[in-house]
N, C-alpha and C positions, 0 to 999 in steps of 0.2 A: 659307714657306706658312702655318705656324702663326700667325705674326704677322698675315699678311693676313686669315686667318679670323677671329681675334680682333677686327681692326678692323673687319670687315663685321659682326660681332655687336655691337659697341658701337654701330655706326651704326644697325642695325635696332632695337636696344633704346632708343635716343634717339628714334628715330622713333616707336616704340610709346608711349613716355612722353609725347611731345609730343602724339600723336593723343588719348591719354587725358585729358591735362589740358584740351586744347581741346574734348573731348567733354563733359567735366564741366561747364565753363564754358557750353557750349551748352545742355546739358540743365538748368542752373541757371536761364538765362534764361528759358525757358517756364515753369518753376516758379515763378518770381518772379512773372512776368506772370499765371499762373493764380491766384496768391494774391491779386494786386491785383484781378484780376477775378472773384474767387470769390464764392460765394453772399453777396449783399448782405443784411445783416441790417436789417430796418426797425427804426428807432430806437424804443425803448421810449417810452411816454407818461409824461411825469414825473407822480408823484403829490405829491411833497414833497421837499424838500431838507434833510438833516440838518446842522445848523450846530454842535451841541454839539462841543468840542474833544476831549472824552473819546470820541467815537464816530468816529474816523478810520480804525479797523482792523475794520470790520464783516464777520463772516463767518457770522452766523446771523440768521435772520428769520422770525417768524411774524406773521400778520396777525389782528387781533382785530376785533370790531365797532366799537370805540372807537378803534383806531389799530394800533400795532405793538409788538412785543416783539423786542429785538435784543440781541446779544452781540458783544464784539469777539473777534478772533483772539487767539493767545497773546500776552501782554504782560507786561512787568515792572512796568508803571505800576499802582499798587495802586488809584488811583482809577478805573481802567478795567476792573478785574476786579469786575464787577457785572452784574446782570440789568437792562437798562433798558427803561422803559415810555414809549413816545411815543403822542401824539394823532395825529390825522389830518394835522396839518400838520408833523409830524415834530419837535415840540417836547417836551421832557421833561415827562411829565404827572404823575409822582409820584416820590417818593424811590426812587433805585435800590436794589435788594435785593443785600445782601452774601451771599457764600457762608459756610458754617460751616467751622470749623477753619482750615487755611492756604489755602483757597481751591483754585481749579483750577489746572492746569499749562498746558494749551493747548486751549482750548475752540474749537470749529469749526461747530457746527450746531445747530439747535433742532428740536424735533418736538412734535406734539401728540398725545396718546392718542386712540384711536378715539371716545371720548366727549367730547373737548375739554376735559376738565376738568383733565388734568395736563400740566404742561410739562416736557419731557425735554431735557436739555443734554448734547451729546456732547463730552466731555474727551478726545479721542481723536487730537489732532494729534500727529505724530512725524516731523518733516522728516529727510530723509536726511542733511542737511547738519549736523544736531545732532551735538555731540561724543559724547554718550551717548544711546543708543536707550533707549526705554521698556521696563522688563520687565513693566508693567502699566499699563492705561488705565482710564478711569472714566467713569461716567454720573452726572449729578445730575438729581433730580426735585423738583418743588415745584408747588404750586397755580398754576393759570394766572393767578389773580388777584394773585399776589405777596403773599399773607398770611402765608406762612412762608418761612424759608430753604431753599434747596436741600439736599437729602439726598444723600449720598454713596454709590455703589455701585461697588466695584472690579471689575475684570475682566482676563482675560489671554487672549492668543492661544494656539492649540494649540501645543505644543513651546516655548512661550516666545519664538517668532519675532516680531520687531516689525514693524509695519505702520504706514504713515500713513494716517489716515482722516479724512475730512471730510463725510461723509454720514450722517445718520441717520433711520431710519423705524420705526414702531411698528406691530406686526402686530395682527391681531384679537385674538390671544390676550394681548396686553399686553406680549409680549417684544420688545425692541429688535432692529433689524437694523442693523449697522454696515457701510458700504460702504467699501472701501479706495480710495485715491487712487493710481493707477498712471500713468506717462507712456507707457506703451506695454503692448499686451496687454489681458489681461482683468482687470476689478475683481472682487475677492472679496467675499462676503457672509458675516458670522460674527453668531452669536447666542449667548447664553448656554447652556451644556449643563446647568446646573442652575438651581435657583431662586436668584434674586439676593439677596443680603445688604445690609444698610444699615448704614452707618458705616464706621470705619476698620478694616476686617476684611481677612483674606488674600483675594486676588481669586479670583472665581469663574471657572473655566475656560469658554472659548468653544469653539465647533465651527463649521466651514465648512459652509454650506448650499447655496452655488451659486456661479456666476460671471456676470458681466455682459460680453457682447460688444457693444459699441456699433456701429451701422452707420458707415460712414465718410462724413464730410461735407468740405466745402471751405470752410466759414464762416472768415472772416478773424477772427483775435485776435492778442492780443500774443505768445502763445507758439508760434504756428504749429501743426504737426501734433500735438506733445504737448498742447497746449491743447484739442484735440478729442477727447481721450480721458481726461484726468484728470477724475474726477467730484469736484466740489467742494460739492454741496449735494443735498438730496432733499427731497421733500415728498408728503404723500397729501391727496387732495381731502377736503373736509368730509364727504362722503357715503361716502367710502372706495372709490369704484368706479374710482379712477384714482390713479397714482403718477407722479411725475416725477423725473428726476434730470438734474442740469445739469453741463455743463463750462464751460470759459471761453469757448466758442464757442456751444453749442446746449443747449436743453432738450429731453429724450426723455420723451414721455409714454406710458405703458402702461396698458392696461385691465387691471383686476383682476377675476378670476371667483372666486366663492365665497370672498372674502377671503384667497385664496392670493397673498399679495404676491411671494414668493420665486418661484413659478411664471410669474408676470407679467413679472419682471425677467430671468429666464433663458430664457424660451422665448417670450415675446411679440415681436410687431413694433411698434415705437414709431412714433409720429407725431414729426416733427422741427420745432422752432421755432428758427430762428435768432436769437440774442441779440446786442445791441450794447452790452452792458455793458463799460466800460472794463477792469475787472478783477474780474468777477462771481464771488463765492464763496457766495452764498446765494440761495435761492428758496422760495417759498410759494404757496399758493392764496389768492385773496380769499376772504373769507367765504361768498360765493355760489358759489364754485368755478369761475367763468366767466374768471378772469384769472390769469396768472402774474404775480407780483411779485418783483422782484429788487433787489439792492443790491451795490455793489462795495465791495472792501477798499481804502481810501484809502491805506493805508500804502504801496501800490505805486504811487501816483499823484503828481503835482506836489502841493505843499503848498496851493496855491490851487484845485485841482481840486475841483468840487463833488461831494458825495456824495448822489446822487439815488435815491430809491426809485421805480423804473420798473415800468410795467404793459405786459404783452404779451398779445394775443389767441392762444390756443394754436391751432397749426396743425392741420389736418385731414389733411395729407398725410403720408405716410412718407418715408423717406429716398430721395433720388434718386440714380441712379448717377453717380459721380464720374469725370470724364474722366480715363483712364489708371489708374483704380483697379483693385483686384483684382476687384471686383463688377462690372465693366462688361461687358455681354454681348459674345460673340465674333460678328462677323458671318459669314454663310455665305461660304465660299471664302477666309477671311482666313487668310494665313500665320502661322506661329508668330512671325514678326518683327513684323507688324503687331499682334499680340496683346499684345505686350510692353508692360508699364506702365512709366511714367516711372522708378520705383524700379528695375525689372529692368534697364533700359538703363543706369541709374547703375551698378549692381552690375557689368554686364558691361563697361563702359569702364573702371571701376576694376580689374577683372582683367586687362584689357589693360595698363593702366599698371603693375601688379605684375609681369607677364611682362616687360614693356620693362624695368623696374628690374633684374630678374634677369638679363636678356640683357646690360645694360650691365656689372654686376658681373662676369659670366662672361667678357666680352671684355676688361675692364680686367685680370683675373686672368691671362687668357692672355698679353696683351701683357707684363705684368710678368714672367711666367715665361720668356717667350722671351728678354727683355732680361737676364735672370739668368743664362741659359744660351744663350750665342750659338751659332749653327749652325756647325758645324766648316767650316774653309777648303776650297776646291776647288781643284785643279789646272787646268792649262791644257787637259788632254785630257779633262777632264770628271769623272771619279770623284772622291768625297771622298776626303781624305787619310786619314780614319780607315778608310776602306773598302779602301785599297790596300796591298798587302803591304809589310813593312818594307823588302825588298830592292829594291823598285821605286822608292823615294824618290830622287832625283837628290842627289848630293853638292854641297855649296856650292863656288863658285869660289874662287880663291885669295884673293880679296879678302874673302871671307865674304859675299858678296852672293847673295841667292836671288831668282829671279823672283817676282814678286807672288803669282803663284798657289801658290808652293811655300814659303812663309813659314809658320813655325810660330807658336805663341802666344808673346807677350812683346813687349817693346819698346814703342814708342808705338802706343796703340790697336791691339795685335795685331801689331806690327812683327816684326822679325827674331828668330830664336832666341836670338841671343846678347845678352846685356844690353849697353846702351850708352846714350849721351845721345842722347835723341830718336830712338831706334832706330838709332843708327850701327853701324858693323861692329864685330865681336868684338874686344875689347882695344883699340879705337881711340878716341882722344878728338878733341876739336876740332882739335888741331894735328897730328896724324898718328899714327903707331904709337906706342904707350906703351911705356916700358921695362919690362923684366921685374920683376914685383912691384911696380910702380909704383902709384901712388895720385894723388889729386887731381884737378883738372878735367881736366888733359892726359893723365892716365894711365889705366891699365886700371881698371875697375870690377869689384868682386866679382860672382861668378856669381849672387849672390842677386837681382839686379833692377836696373832702371834707372829713369830719370825718366819718371813718367806711365805706370806700368804696365810696366816694363821687366823 
């Protein structure tokens, strides 16, 4: 009975696991189809193509009246550790500006001061795949004209906890706002807790001033869902009335009231512009504030892929409800099953699979245990031998043979009680009765056992 129950448990467990795997596959298919038919980003209008080989890993961009200022992502190539000035056709317009000292570690974004006179550089990259996380980060500042080298300002996060950050904004008070890059959840905003220092000094501690929770979108991009959350750049409009943060998929523009950038980012409702950048990590406003300008990091693209500066007209609409998303409104009379999102269904299916796997394990354990301890033999009249009184057990016949129902343990696969070859009679060999005290093939065998479990 125990073995039968265990077999049924295994069968049900396998059925549950099969259903779960099938369900996951079916759930994944609509998800892929949804991604393929997700919000189609209108291609940005090409402004110019960057052709200088030193500018294959652009991550920071600022637009000026005469062209653009750009920086590369973190690089070990010395000739790329510069601040580059481009004309309106994306050609190098002046000698790149070198950093002071040993230069930056991992530059990620550019920002302009409210008066447009100072260029700020975020040296805040700290990928989680790095062997050693940064105990301190840095900002660099320089005249937007490039007349002087960048000046170093060291900073550290609260409690020395490392963060990867790729977006920078400057508030009305001139203090920088560093926005972290996360692949899920909320991005954090940090600002110096004290007055910044210049030069190679101990880092000034920062404090957390807010969190950004981006609305959900379904814009297609290379990284899928994480690419719609990871903030890779930020900018403020020339008049200071708007700020924009971007991901690999979208640009989220907020209105700024009374110069309070943090309040706008943490409590405002953004307008969403879908972006079609191949691997966008930078964004800025055009000098007139009417256009978003973006550029991609070519280090993640094919070697022959063009590095284009693209222009987008900002959207006037907020985020739309995503099919199956957590923010989708529930219809009247809709059951709890109908209200489940694709993620909820996937988790439920996965739970069924886990339960199925546990049932399989329990069933296999039961079967192995049943085999390890066979059920006691039963007599012809029904009761188990172990349950019958010892005096009720029949004595063996003169030839040592017991009826099948009355055999004890031993012999071949549970044969007769007396050891013998292939379950033969007591003291008997192949050729007949064995001589007393005899041995060998034809004689008696010791009482210790027989062939194949004797």
